[in-house]
C-alpha positions in Angstrom: 5.8 54.1 -162.8 5.3 56.4 -159.9 7.6 55.2 -157.0 6.1 57.7 -154.6 2.7 56.0 -154.6 4.3 52.6 -154.4 6.4 53.5 -151.3 3.5 55.3 -149.5 1.3 52.2 -149.8 4.0 50.1 -148.0 4.4 52.8 -145.4 0.6 52.8 -144.7 0.6 49.0 -144.4 3.6 49.2 -142.1 1.8 51.7 -139.8 -1.4 49.6 -139.7 0.5 46.4 -138.8 2.5 48.2 -136.1 -0.7 49.6 -134.6 -2.3 46.2 -134.5 0.8 44.7 -132.9 1.1 47.3 -130.2 -2.6 47.1 -129.4 -2.2 43.3 -128.7 0.7 43.7 -126.1 -1.6 44.3 -123.1 -3.6 41.2 -123.8 -0.5 39.1 -124.3 0.8 40.2 -120.9 -2.3 39.0 -119.1 -2.2 35.7 -121.0 1.3 35.0 -119.8 0.1 35.5 -116.2 -2.6 32.9 -116.8 -0.1 30.4 -118.3 2.2 30.8 -115.2 -0.8 30.3 -112.9 -1.8 27.2 -114.8 1.7 25.9 -114.4 1.6 26.5 -110.6 -1.8 24.9 -110.3 -0.7 21.8 -112.2 2.5 21.5 -110.1 0.5 21.8 -106.9 -1.9 19.1 -108.1 1.2 16.9 -108.9 2.5 17.7 -105.4 -0.9 16.6 -103.9 -0.5 13.2 -105.6 3.0 13.0 -104.1 1.4 13.8 -100.7 -1.0 10.9 -101.0 1.8 8.5 -102.1 3.9 9.6 -99.1 1.1 9.1 -96.7 0.4 5.6 -98.1 4.0 4.6 -98.2 5.4 6.1 -95.0 2.2 6.7 -92.9 3.3 10.1 -91.8 4.2 13.5 -93.3 7.2 14.1 -90.9 9.8 16.2 -92.7 7.9 16.0 -96.0 8.2 19.8 -96.5 12.0 19.7 -96.4 12.9 16.3 -97.9 11.7 14.0 -100.7 9.6 14.4 -103.7 7.3 17.0 -102.1 10.2 19.2 -101.3 11.6 18.8 -104.9 8.3 20.2 -106.3 8.3 23.1 -103.8 11.8 24.0 -104.8 10.9 23.8 -108.5 8.0 26.2 -108.0 10.2 28.7 -106.1 12.8 28.6 -108.9 10.0 29.4 -111.4 9.1 32.7 -109.7 6.5 31.7 -107.2 6.9 34.6 -104.8 5.4 32.8 -101.8 5.0 29.2 -100.8 3.5 27.7 -97.6 4.1 24.1 -96.7 3.0 22.9 -93.3 2.2 19.8 -91.3 0.5 19.3 -88.0 3.1 18.3 -85.4 3.5 16.1 -83.4 1.1 13.8 -85.2 2.2 14.7 -88.8 -1.1 13.3 -90.1 -2.1 16.3 -92.2 -0.3 18.4 -94.7 -1.1 21.5 -96.7 0.9 23.4 -99.4 -0.1 26.7 -100.9 1.4 29.0 -103.6 0.7 32.6 -104.3 -0.9 33.2 -107.7 -0.7 36.3 -109.9 -4.2 37.4 -108.7 -2.8 37.6 -105.1 -4.9 34.5 -104.0 -3.3 31.4 -102.6 -4.0 28.1 -104.3 -3.8 25.3 -101.8 -3.7 21.5 -101.9 -4.0 19.3 -98.8 -3.4 15.7 -97.9 -7.1 14.8 -97.9 -7.3 15.4 -101.7 -9.1 18.8 -101.5 -8.0 21.9 -103.4 -9.0 25.5 -102.7 -8.2 29.1 -103.6 -8.0 31.5 -100.7 -7.9 35.3 -100.7 -5.4 36.6 -98.2 -2.7 35.0 -96.1 -3.3 31.5 -94.5 -2.8 31.9 -90.8 -4.1 28.6 -89.5 -5.4 25.2 -90.6 -3.8 22.1 -92.1 -6.6 21.4 -94.6 -8.7 23.4 -97.1 -11.8 22.6 -95.0 -10.2 24.2 -91.9 -9.4 27.5 -93.6 
């Protein structure tokens, strides 16, 4: 039996598998960004339902960004590498609330207390609802 031919076949197979694996790495990197954005969006939708419960239960959004269930979700998102979060209420009435997180595509995904979601390019300077941006 010729061992040289046997070993060269395995070497060629190894080279082919390695080339396929390295060619898939750029595609895998983009898919992880999509998964993390999906996580952020799902958490913000959960946060929106907490907003609606808070409004129904307490009648106001006073201190919602810094205490309670809404704040817990915001802190969880910050711990999971969301680089920028915006959480704001309209004082002194505290009748509106909006929370936004920066996605990997550099857009902000926002949820507001009226039940509307939006994705905004650039920084949010004003407004307490998606319809006001």
